[in-house]
C-alpha positions as CSV (number, residue, x, y, z in Angstrom):
1,X,-84.5,178.6,-4.1
2,X,-81.1,179.4,-3.4
3,X,-78.5,176.8,-3.8
4,X,-77.2,177.6,0.1
5,X,-78.3,179.2,3.3
6,X,-76.5,182.4,4.4
7,X,-77.8,182.1,7.9
8,X,-76.5,178.9,8.3
9,X,-73.7,179.5,6.4
10,X,-72.3,182.5,8.9
11,X,-73.1,180.1,11.6
12,X,-70.5,177.4,10.6
13,X,-68.0,180.0,10.1
14,X,-67.1,179.8,13.6
15,X,-65.3,176.3,13.1
16,X,-61.8,176.3,11.6
17,X,-60.4,175.2,8.0
18,X,-60.1,171.7,9.0
19,X,-63.1,171.3,10.7
20,X,-65.0,173.1,7.9
21,X,-63.5,170.5,5.5
22,X,-64.2,167.4,7.5
23,X,-67.8,168.5,7.4
24,X,-68.2,169.3,3.8
25,X,-66.6,165.6,3.3
26,X,-68.7,164.2,5.7
27,X,-71.7,165.5,4.1
28,X,-70.8,164.3,0.5
29,X,-70.2,161.3,2.1
30,X,-73.3,160.6,4.3
31,X,-75.0,162.0,1.0
32,X,-73.9,159.6,-1.5
33,X,-74.5,156.7,1.3
34,X,-78.0,157.9,1.3
35,X,-78.8,158.1,-2.2
36,X,-77.1,154.3,-2.6
37,X,-80.0,152.9,0.2
38,X,-82.8,155.1,-1.7
39,X,-82.2,153.6,-4.7
40,X,-82.2,150.0,-3.4
41,X,-85.5,150.7,-1.5
42,X,-86.9,152.5,-4.5
43,X,-85.8,149.3,-6.2
44,X,-87.6,147.2,-3.8
45,X,-90.4,149.2,-3.6
46,X,-90.1,150.2,-0.2
47,X,-91.6,153.4,0.1
48,X,-91.3,154.0,4.0
49,X,-87.1,153.4,2.9
50,X,-87.3,156.2,0.5
51,X,-88.5,158.6,2.9
52,X,-86.1,157.8,5.3
53,X,-83.5,157.9,3.8
54,X,-84.4,161.2,1.9
55,X,-85.1,162.5,5.8
56,X,-81.3,161.8,6.7
57,X,-80.4,163.9,2.8
58,X,-82.7,166.9,4.3
59,X,-81.5,167.2,7.7
60,X,-77.6,166.5,6.9
61,X,-78.2,169.4,4.0
62,X,-80.0,171.6,6.3
63,X,-77.4,171.6,8.7
64,X,-74.9,172.6,6.6
65,X,-76.9,175.0,4.8
66,X,-77.2,173.0,1.7
67,X,-80.4,174.7,1.4
68,X,-81.3,173.3,-2.3
69,X,-80.6,169.8,-1.8
70,X,-82.3,169.9,1.1
71,X,-85.5,171.4,-0.6
72,X,-85.7,168.6,-3.2
73,X,-84.9,166.0,-0.4
74,X,-87.7,167.2,1.7
75,X,-90.2,166.8,-2.0
76,X,-89.0,162.8,-2.5
77,X,-89.5,162.8,1.6
78,X,-93.0,163.9,1.4
79,X,-93.1,161.4,-2.0
80,X,-92.0,158.6,0.5
81,X,-94.3,159.4,3.4
82,X,-97.1,159.6,0.7
83,X,-96.0,156.2,-0.9
84,X,-96.3,157.7,-4.5
85,X,-92.7,156.7,-5.9
86,X,-93.6,157.5,-9.4
87,X,-91.5,161.0,-9.7
88,X,-88.7,159.4,-6.6
89,X,-86.5,158.9,-9.8
90,X,-86.3,162.0,-11.1
91,X,-85.8,163.6,-7.6
92,X,-83.3,161.6,-7.0
93,X,-81.3,162.3,-10.0
94,X,-82.1,165.5,-9.1
95,X,-80.5,165.8,-5.9
96,X,-77.5,164.2,-7.5
97,X,-77.0,166.9,-10.3
98,X,-76.9,169.5,-7.4
99,X,-74.9,168.1,-5.1
100,X,-71.7,168.7,-7.5
101,X,-72.6,172.2,-7.5
102,X,-73.5,172.2,-4.1
103,X,-70.1,171.2,-2.9
104,X,-68.1,173.6,-4.8
105,X,-70.3,176.0,-3.7
106,X,-69.7,175.1,0.1
107,X,-65.9,175.0,-0.7
108,X,-65.7,178.3,-2.7
109,X,-67.9,179.8,0.5
110,X,-65.6,178.7,3.5
111,X,-62.5,179.1,1.0
112,X,-61.6,175.3,1.1
113,X,-58.7,174.3,-1.2
114,X,-60.9,171.5,-3.6
115,X,-57.4,169.4,-4.0
116,X,-55.9,167.2,-1.9
């Protein structure tokens, strides 16, 4: 699966640089918060909570064009809905691993300065 969805990226290009930067930062903040919620749900054996958090990551990822992260989140969502959490730790780790390269790719794609 491609890291980014070119169609979504093309649609987002109508936004100005400041809006794109804000969108990428909001996406990162949201995914990190959802991952924390998913970890808590997993520790509590709350499959529904894992699935709900993964669903939110999937939606946010799809809306910003982060296709690969969305695909992993979709797998985690399916596992949560099925109540099958044995593979959840690895899927969570996969999302965490893919988040940084995804952010780098988004910043590069939109020509955003990565330093504040």
